[in-house]
C-alpha positions as CSV (number, residue, x, y, z in Angstrom):
1,X,-11.5,-22.9,5.1
2,X,-9.0,-26.2,3.7
3,X,-10.6,-29.5,3.0
4,X,-7.2,-31.0,4.1
5,X,-5.7,-28.9,6.6
6,X,-2.3,-31.0,6.2
7,X,-1.3,-29.1,3.2
8,X,-0.8,-26.5,5.6
9,X,2.3,-28.2,7.1
10,X,4.2,-28.2,4.2
11,X,5.3,-24.3,3.4
12,X,5.4,-24.8,0.0
13,X,1.8,-25.8,-0.3
14,X,1.6,-23.0,1.9
15,X,2.7,-20.7,-0.3
16,X,0.8,-21.7,-3.3
17,X,-2.1,-20.7,-2.0
18,X,-1.4,-17.7,-0.1
19,X,-0.5,-16.4,-4.4
20,X,-3.6,-17.1,-4.6
21,X,-5.2,-16.1,-2.3
22,X,-7.2,-19.5,-1.3
23,X,-8.7,-19.6,1.6
24,X,-12.3,-21.6,1.9
25,X,-15.3,-20.5,3.5
26,X,-16.4,-23.4,6.8
27,X,-19.6,-24.7,5.9
28,X,-21.5,-23.2,9.2
29,X,-20.3,-20.2,8.1
30,X,-21.2,-20.2,4.1
31,X,-24.4,-21.1,5.1
32,X,-25.5,-18.1,7.1
33,X,-24.0,-15.9,5.2
34,X,-26.3,-17.7,1.9
35,X,-28.7,-17.1,3.8
36,X,-28.9,-13.2,5.0
37,X,-28.6,-12.3,1.0
38,X,-31.2,-14.5,0.1
39,X,-33.6,-13.6,2.1
40,X,-34.3,-9.7,1.0
41,X,-38.2,-9.0,0.9
42,X,-37.1,-5.6,-0.8
43,X,-36.3,-6.8,-3.8
44,X,-36.7,-10.2,-5.4
45,X,-33.8,-12.4,-5.6
46,X,-33.7,-14.9,-8.1
47,X,-30.1,-15.0,-8.4
48,X,-26.9,-15.2,-5.7
49,X,-23.9,-14.6,-7.2
50,X,-20.4,-15.4,-6.0
51,X,-17.0,-13.6,-7.2
52,X,-14.7,-15.9,-6.3
53,X,-15.8,-19.8,-5.8
54,X,-13.0,-21.9,-5.1
55,X,-14.0,-25.0,-3.8
56,X,-17.9,-24.2,-4.2
57,X,-18.6,-23.7,-0.7
58,X,-21.5,-20.7,-1.0
59,X,-23.5,-23.2,-3.6
60,X,-22.9,-26.0,-1.8
61,X,-24.4,-23.6,1.3
62,X,-27.6,-22.8,-1.5
63,X,-27.8,-26.6,-1.6
64,X,-28.1,-27.3,1.8
65,X,-30.9,-24.5,2.2
66,X,-33.1,-26.1,-1.1
67,X,-32.9,-22.4,-2.4
68,X,-34.1,-22.5,-5.5
69,X,-31.8,-19.3,-7.2
70,X,-29.6,-19.2,-9.8
71,X,-25.4,-19.9,-8.5
72,X,-23.8,-17.1,-10.6
73,X,-19.9,-17.6,-10.2
74,X,-17.0,-16.9,-10.6
75,X,-12.9,-18.2,-10.3
76,X,-9.3,-17.5,-12.5
77,X,-8.5,-21.5,-11.7
78,X,-9.6,-23.7,-14.6
79,X,-8.9,-26.8,-11.9
80,X,-11.1,-25.3,-9.2
81,X,-13.8,-25.1,-11.7
82,X,-13.3,-28.7,-12.5
83,X,-15.2,-29.8,-9.8
84,X,-18.3,-31.8,-10.5
85,X,-19.9,-29.5,-8.0
86,X,-20.7,-27.3,-10.4
87,X,-21.7,-29.5,-13.0
88,X,-25.1,-29.5,-11.7
89,X,-28.5,-27.2,-12.9
90,X,-28.8,-24.0,-12.0
91,X,-25.5,-23.0,-11.3
92,X,-23.4,-20.6,-13.9
93,X,-20.4,-20.3,-13.4
94,X,-17.0,-18.5,-15.8
95,X,-13.8,-18.6,-15.8
96,X,-13.4,-14.8,-15.5
97,X,-11.4,-12.3,-13.0
98,X,-14.5,-10.7,-11.8
99,X,-12.3,-7.2,-11.2
100,X,-12.7,-7.7,-14.7
101,X,-15.8,-8.3,-15.3
102,X,-17.6,-5.4,-17.0
103,X,-21.6,-6.5,-15.7
104,X,-24.7,-4.5,-18.4
105,X,-27.4,-6.0,-14.6
106,X,-26.9,-5.3,-11.5
107,X,-26.3,-8.0,-8.7
108,X,-29.3,-8.0,-6.0
109,X,-27.8,-11.0,-3.7
110,X,-23.8,-11.1,-3.4
111,X,-21.7,-13.7,-1.0
112,X,-17.9,-13.7,-1.1
113,X,-15.2,-15.0,0.1
114,X,-12.5,-13.4,-2.0
115,X,-8.9,-14.6,-1.9
116,X,-6.7,-12.6,0.4
117,X,-3.8,-11.2,-1.6
118,X,-1.7,-8.9,0.8
119,X,0.0,-5.9,-1.2
120,X,3.5,-7.3,-1.7
121,X,2.4,-10.3,-3.5
122,X,1.2,-8.2,-6.4
123,X,3.0,-7.1,-9.6
124,X,2.8,-3.5,-10.8
125,X,1.2,-4.0,-13.3
126,X,-2.2,-5.1,-11.4
127,X,-1.4,-1.9,-8.8
128,X,-1.9,0.4,-11.8
129,X,-4.6,-1.3,-12.5
130,X,-6.6,-1.7,-8.9
131,X,-5.3,1.8,-8.2
132,X,-7.5,3.0,-11.3
133,X,-10.6,0.0,-10.6
134,X,-10.6,2.1,-7.1
135,X,-10.7,5.8,-8.5
136,X,-14.0,4.5,-11.7
137,X,-15.6,3.7,-8.3
138,X,-14.9,6.1,-5.5
139,X,-13.4,9.0,-6.9
140,X,-10.7,8.6,-4.8
141,X,-7.3,5.8,-4.1
142,X,-6.5,4.6,-1.6
143,X,-2.7,3.4,-0.3
144,X,-1.4,0.8,-2.2
145,X,-0.6,-1.4,0.7
146,X,-4.5,-2.5,0.8
147,X,-4.6,-6.2,-0.9
148,X,-6.5,-7.4,-3.7
149,X,-9.3,-8.8,-1.0
150,X,-10.2,-5.1,-1.1
151,X,-11.1,-4.3,-3.8
152,X,-13.4,-7.0,-4.3
153,X,-15.1,-5.1,-1.3
154,X,-15.3,-1.9,-3.1
155,X,-15.9,-3.9,-7.3
156,X,-18.5,-6.0,-5.3
157,X,-20.7,-2.6,-3.3
158,X,-20.6,-1.4,-6.9
159,X,-22.6,-4.2,-8.8
160,X,-25.2,-4.1,-5.7
161,X,-28.8,-3.5,-7.6
162,X,-30.7,-1.5,-5.6
163,X,-31.7,-2.5,-2.3
164,X,-29.5,-5.9,-3.0
165,X,-27.3,-7.5,0.0
166,X,-23.2,-8.5,-0.5
167,X,-22.5,-10.6,2.9
168,X,-18.4,-10.7,2.4
169,X,-15.9,-12.1,5.2
170,X,-12.9,-10.6,4.6
171,X,-9.7,-10.1,7.6
172,X,-9.9,-7.1,10.1
173,X,-7.5,-5.7,7.8
174,X,-10.2,-3.9,5.9
175,X,-11.2,-2.2,9.2
176,X,-7.5,-1.5,10.5
177,X,-5.1,-0.8,7.8
178,X,-3.3,2.5,6.9
179,X,-6.3,3.4,4.6
180,X,-9.9,2.0,6.1
181,X,-10.6,5.6,7.2
182,X,-10.9,6.7,4.2
183,X,-12.4,3.7,2.4
184,X,-15.2,3.1,4.7
185,X,-16.4,6.4,5.1
186,X,-17.1,6.8,1.3
187,X,-18.7,3.5,2.1
188,X,-21.1,4.2,5.2
189,X,-22.2,7.0,2.8
190,X,-23.6,5.2,0.7
191,X,-24.4,1.6,1.7
192,X,-25.9,-0.2,5.0
193,X,-24.0,-1.2,7.3
194,X,-26.6,-3.7,9.6
195,X,-24.0,-6.6,10.1
196,X,-21.4,-7.3,11.5
197,X,-19.0,-10.9,12.8
198,X,-15.7,-10.8,14.7
199,X,-14.5,-14.3,16.2
200,X,-13.4,-15.2,19.9
201,X,-10.3,-16.8,19.4
202,X,-11.8,-20.5,20.1
203,X,-14.1,-20.2,16.9
204,X,-11.7,-19.4,14.5
205,X,-12.3,-19.3,11.1
206,X,-9.0,-20.1,9.2
207,X,-7.3,-22.7,11.4
208,X,-3.5,-22.1,11.0
209,X,-3.7,-19.0,9.0
210,X,-2.2,-15.5,10.7
211,X,-5.4,-14.1,10.4
212,X,-8.5,-12.6,11.9
213,X,-11.5,-13.1,9.7
214,X,-14.6,-11.0,10.3
215,X,-18.0,-11.0,8.3
216,X,-19.9,-7.7,7.3
217,X,-23.3,-7.9,5.9
218,X,-24.1,-4.2,3.7
219,X,-27.2,-3.8,2.2
220,X,-27.8,-1.2,-1.0
221,X,-29.8,1.7,1.2
222,X,-30.6,4.5,3.6
223,X,-27.1,4.0,5.8
224,X,-28.3,3.5,9.1
225,X,-26.5,5.3,12.5
226,X,-26.9,2.2,13.9
227,X,-25.9,-1.3,13.2
228,X,-25.5,-5.0,15.0
229,X,-22.1,-5.9,15.9
230,X,-22.4,-9.8,16.3
231,X,-19.1,-12.0,18.5
232,X,-19.2,-15.7,17.9
233,X,-18.0,-17.9,21.3
234,X,-18.5,-21.1,19.4
235,X,-17.2,-22.8,16.4
236,X,-19.7,-24.8,14.6
237,X,-22.8,-23.7,16.2
238,X,-25.7,-23.6,13.7
239,X,-27.0,-20.7,16.4
240,X,-25.1,-18.2,13.6
241,X,-27.5,-19.5,10.7
242,X,-30.4,-19.6,13.4
243,X,-29.7,-15.6,14.2
244,X,-29.9,-14.7,10.7
245,X,-33.6,-15.9,10.6
246,X,-34.9,-15.1,13.3
247,X,-33.3,-11.4,13.7
248,X,-34.5,-8.5,13.2
249,X,-33.8,-4.8,14.0
250,X,-37.0,-5.1,16.5
251,X,-35.9,-8.3,17.9
252,X,-35.3,-7.7,21.2
253,X,-31.7,-8.2,21.9
254,X,-31.1,-8.8,25.4
255,X,-33.6,-11.4,24.1
256,X,-32.4,-12.7,21.7
257,X,-28.6,-13.4,23.2
258,X,-30.5,-16.0,25.8
259,X,-32.0,-17.5,22.7
260,X,-28.2,-17.6,21.2
261,X,-25.9,-18.6,24.1
262,X,-22.8,-18.9,22.0
263,X,-23.1,-15.6,20.8
264,X,-22.5,-12.3,21.7
265,X,-24.8,-9.4,20.6
266,X,-24.3,-5.3,20.9
267,X,-25.9,-2.3,19.1
268,X,-23.8,-0.4,18.2
269,X,-23.3,3.9,17.2
270,X,-21.6,3.9,14.2
271,X,-19.5,6.6,14.5
272,X,-18.5,4.4,17.5
273,X,-17.3,1.8,15.6
274,X,-15.8,3.0,12.7
275,X,-13.4,5.1,15.8
276,X,-13.0,1.8,17.4
277,X,-13.0,-0.7,14.4
278,X,-15.4,-2.9,13.4
279,X,-13.1,-6.2,13.7
280,X,-12.8,-4.5,18.0
281,X,-15.8,-4.8,20.9
282,X,-17.4,-1.3,22.0
283,X,-15.0,1.2,23.6
284,X,-16.4,1.9,26.3
285,X,-15.9,5.9,27.1
286,X,-14.3,7.1,31.1
287,X,-14.7,9.3,32.3
288,X,-11.8,11.7,33.4
289,X,-8.9,12.9,31.2
290,X,-7.5,11.2,28.3
291,X,-3.4,10.2,27.5
292,X,-1.8,9.2,25.0
293,X,1.4,7.1,25.0
294,X,2.7,10.2,22.9
295,X,1.7,12.7,25.6
296,X,4.8,11.0,27.0
297,X,6.7,9.7,23.9
298,X,8.2,9.8,20.8
299,X,7.7,6.5,18.5
300,X,10.4,5.9,16.0
301,X,10.2,2.0,13.8
302,X,13.4,0.7,14.4
303,X,16.0,0.1,11.6
304,X,15.5,-1.3,8.5
305,X,18.5,-3.2,7.7
306,X,18.0,-4.5,4.2
307,X,20.2,-8.0,4.5
308,X,19.9,-9.1,7.6
309,X,21.9,-12.4,7.2
310,X,24.4,-9.2,5.6
311,X,24.5,-6.6,8.7
312,X,24.2,-8.6,11.3
313,X,26.6,-10.9,12.7
314,X,27.4,-12.3,15.5
315,X,29.9,-12.3,17.6
316,X,32.1,-15.4,15.8
317,X,31.0,-14.2,12.3
318,X,32.4,-10.8,13.4
319,X,36.1,-12.8,14.3
320,X,36.9,-14.4,11.4
321,X,36.0,-11.9,9.1
322,X,38.2,-10.1,11.1
323,X,35.9,-6.2,10.8
324,X,37.1,-4.0,13.6
325,X,34.3,-4.2,16.2
326,X,34.5,-0.3,15.7
327,X,32.2,-1.0,12.8
328,X,29.9,-2.6,15.2
329,X,26.2,-1.6,18.0
330,X,25.2,-3.8,19.8
331,X,21.6,-4.6,17.7
332,X,18.4,-6.9,19.0
333,X,16.1,-8.2,16.4
334,X,14.0,-11.3,16.7
335,X,11.3,-10.6,19.0
336,X,12.3,-14.0,20.8
337,X,15.6,-13.3,21.5
338,X,14.2,-11.1,24.6
339,X,12.0,-13.3,26.5
340,X,10.7,-10.9,29.8
341,X,10.0,-7.2,29.7
342,X,14.3,-5.8,30.5
343,X,17.4,-6.5,27.9
344,X,20.4,-7.0,30.2
345,X,24.3,-7.1,29.3
346,X,23.8,-10.3,30.3
347,X,20.9,-11.6,28.3
348,X,23.1,-10.2,24.8
349,X,26.2,-13.3,26.7
350,X,23.8,-15.3,26.6
351,X,22.6,-15.5,22.9
352,X,26.4,-14.9,21.9
353,X,26.7,-18.4,23.6
354,X,23.7,-19.6,21.8
355,X,25.6,-17.8,18.4
356,X,22.6,-15.2,18.0
357,X,24.1,-12.2,16.4
358,X,24.2,-9.1,18.5
359,X,26.6,-7.1,16.4
360,X,25.0,-4.8,13.8
361,X,27.1,-3.2,11.4
362,X,26.5,0.3,11.4
363,X,28.9,2.7,9.0
364,X,26.2,5.5,9.7
365,X,29.0,8.4,11.2
366,X,30.4,10.5,8.2
367,X,34.3,10.4,9.2
368,X,33.6,6.4,8.9
369,X,32.2,7.3,5.5
370,X,34.7,9.4,4.2
371,X,38.0,7.7,6.0
372,X,39.6,4.9,3.9
373,X,38.0,2.1,5.5
374,X,39.6,-1.0,6.8
375,X,40.8,-3.6,3.8
376,X,38.8,-6.6,5.9
377,X,35.6,-3.7,5.6
378,X,36.6,-3.3,2.3
379,X,36.9,-7.1,1.2
380,X,32.8,-7.8,2.6
381,X,32.1,-5.5,1.1
382,X,32.4,-6.6,-2.2
383,X,30.9,-9.8,-0.9
384,X,27.9,-8.0,-1.0
385,X,27.9,-6.3,-3.6
386,X,28.8,-9.8,-5.7
387,X,25.7,-10.4,-4.4
388,X,23.8,-8.5,-5.7
389,X,22.3,-6.2,-2.5
390,X,23.3,-2.6,-4.0
391,X,20.7,-4.1,-6.4
392,X,17.7,-4.9,-3.5
393,X,14.8,-2.2,-3.2
394,X,15.6,-0.9,0.3
395,X,19.3,-1.3,-0.4
396,X,19.4,0.9,-3.3
397,X,17.8,4.0,-1.5
398,X,21.3,4.7,0.2
399,X,24.4,6.7,-0.5
400,X,26.6,4.7,-0.6
401,X,24.1,1.9,-0.3
402,X,26.5,-0.1,2.5
403,X,25.2,3.7,4.8
404,X,23.1,2.1,7.7
405,X,20.5,3.7,9.5
406,X,20.7,6.0,12.5
407,X,19.0,5.3,16.1
408,X,19.6,7.4,19.0
409,X,19.3,3.9,21.5
410,X,15.8,3.9,23.1
411,X,15.5,3.4,27.0
412,X,12.1,1.3,25.4
413,X,11.2,-0.8,23.1
414,X,8.1,-2.2,22.2
415,X,7.4,-5.9,20.5
416,X,5.7,-4.5,17.3
417,X,4.2,-7.5,16.4
418,X,2.8,-9.1,19.2
419,X,1.4,-12.9,19.6
420,X,0.7,-13.9,23.2
421,X,2.5,-11.9,24.9
422,X,3.0,-8.0,24.3
423,X,5.7,-5.9,26.4
424,X,7.3,-2.8,26.0
425,X,10.4,-3.4,27.3
426,X,13.4,-2.0,29.5
427,X,16.4,-1.2,27.3
428,X,19.4,-1.7,30.4
429,X,21.5,-3.5,27.5
430,X,21.6,-0.4,24.8
431,X,21.4,-2.1,21.9
432,X,19.2,-0.8,19.0
433,X,16.7,-3.4,17.4
434,X,15.6,-3.9,14.3
435,X,11.9,-3.5,12.6
436,X,11.3,-6.6,14.9
437,X,10.7,-3.9,17.6
438,X,9.1,-0.2,17.5
439,X,11.9,2.6,19.7
440,X,10.2,4.8,21.8
441,X,11.6,7.3,23.4
442,X,10.6,9.4,26.4
443,X,10.1,13.1,27.0
444,X,12.2,13.0,30.2
445,X,16.0,11.3,30.2
446,X,15.1,11.3,33.9
447,X,16.3,7.7,34.8
448,X,12.6,7.6,37.3
449,X,10.2,8.5,34.9
450,X,12.0,6.9,32.1
451,X,11.4,3.6,34.5
452,X,8.1,5.5,36.1
453,X,6.6,5.4,32.0
454,X,7.9,1.6,31.6
455,X,5.8,-0.2,34.6
456,X,3.0,2.4,33.3
457,X,3.3,0.4,29.7
458,X,3.2,-2.8,30.8
459,X,-0.2,-2.6,33.5
460,X,-2.3,-4.8,32.4
461,X,-5.5,-2.0,31.6
462,X,-3.0,-0.4,29.9
463,X,-1.5,-3.4,27.8
464,X,-5.5,-4.4,26.9
465,X,-5.6,-0.5,25.3
466,X,-2.9,-2.5,22.6
467,X,-6.7,-4.3,20.2
468,X,-7.9,-0.3,19.8
469,X,-5.2,0.7,18.1
470,X,-3.3,-2.5,16.3
471,X,-3.9,-4.6,13.8
472,X,-5.6,-7.8,14.5
473,X,-4.5,-11.7,13.5
474,X,-5.5,-15.0,13.9
475,X,-4.7,-16.3,17.3
476,X,-4.3,-13.1,19.3
477,X,-1.9,-11.8,17.6
478,X,-1.2,-7.7,16.9
479,X,0.4,-5.7,15.1
480,X,0.9,-2.1,15.9
481,X,2.3,0.6,13.3
482,X,4.6,3.8,14.6
483,X,1.7,6.1,14.0
484,X,-0.8,4.3,16.2
485,X,1.3,3.1,18.9
486,X,1.6,6.8,19.1
487,X,-2.6,6.7,20.1
488,X,-2.6,4.1,23.0
489,X,-3.9,5.6,25.7
490,X,-2.4,5.3,28.6
491,X,-5.1,5.5,31.6
492,X,-5.6,8.0,34.4
493,X,-5.5,6.3,37.0
494,X,-2.5,4.6,35.5
495,X,-0.9,7.6,34.7
496,X,-1.6,8.6,38.6
497,X,-0.4,6.1,40.1
498,X,3.1,6.7,38.2
499,X,3.0,10.4,38.7
500,X,3.8,10.6,34.7
501,X,1.5,13.6,35.2
502,X,4.5,16.5,35.2
């Protein structure tokens, strides 16, 4: 990925990398990807294209494999392109954004690690161009939360010659984002998915980066009803290249799995893969009734303040500001402020002793909005105006700007982004959660039902199913949006164990 991993310890340097989307491909991965696109019995491969060359991982891979094909690369970073590795025979690179390239011919082989730039780092002009590009290629637009890398995938597919191959490494969100269903329906109707390669946690490709990468290998030919799904279980393994060299659609999977012990290979139904998600293990269908969380509860996100540093305060801050307590509600902001699967009044007391915020400035009732506010509160709101808070994107949608979102106190909380300990939390302290949590409102207010649902959700078999509805990141982190959490499967035996099927 990055030649000197120490650079990631510097926050400023890390931000530069994220703005450029530069995360280099390790050699053992690059070599396997190049081998896939270079060997194609159905078309003459005289040229291999890299849409975002970076430090030249794929060109170096071609040289390691002693390939005779020419290398054609794109990159926008002049400093990168001045690297001496590009000043060699059969290598041609150009300083240009691949997404703006207008070709005079299609390409037989493309291998890519596109810039990983998330949508919130893109300006409006760029977003509009990407929207138009998607419309021109596919005939439709996708959700604006798709990152820059998604459009590299579309452009590469668009420029692929008949029977040409594309190997592209991307974060799992390309298969799990809100845009994924629409995107992959189009791809699988027009291209053949041959391999999807995932990586176990022990085989991390991009060290110290919160992303769950996968390699997608596609061919511009008649789509097939199944594909081969791989999980690489050891970093730096030579067996990934060996797989590319010895595997074919007629290979005996059991025999290949024995030859390549570092790699798990599964033949999967395409429809199942799309439904489950390419980044996830095959889903084993079980007999019996299927229950989802939405059968038992409603889910909403936590409160978005737009400025936690202003609206979410400690007891000491509120006392110092001399604002009456009636304008505040108990709240919780960070998942790490709750260590277990319950939050109690004692937990709040401990947070207050440690100077953690627990009070949310919540002016949300008609009476509060129209009555004469306390002078100290008015003084504090004036400070917020001087700080420019009313002009912030989220806050300026409120009338007045200091009006807070309303939520009923949820009996159960869910940790929105779980790195190591995904869990459902019983809200015994009656706190309001901020956006680090999701609110779960059971359909029945009976305390026994709430307790049984909470226990059922924390059963290991239920927790394991989170991977089937969440977006996966590095080091096993899972992020679950409200709409996806409602589809969480609660196994039938657990539903019956806790008598939820009433």
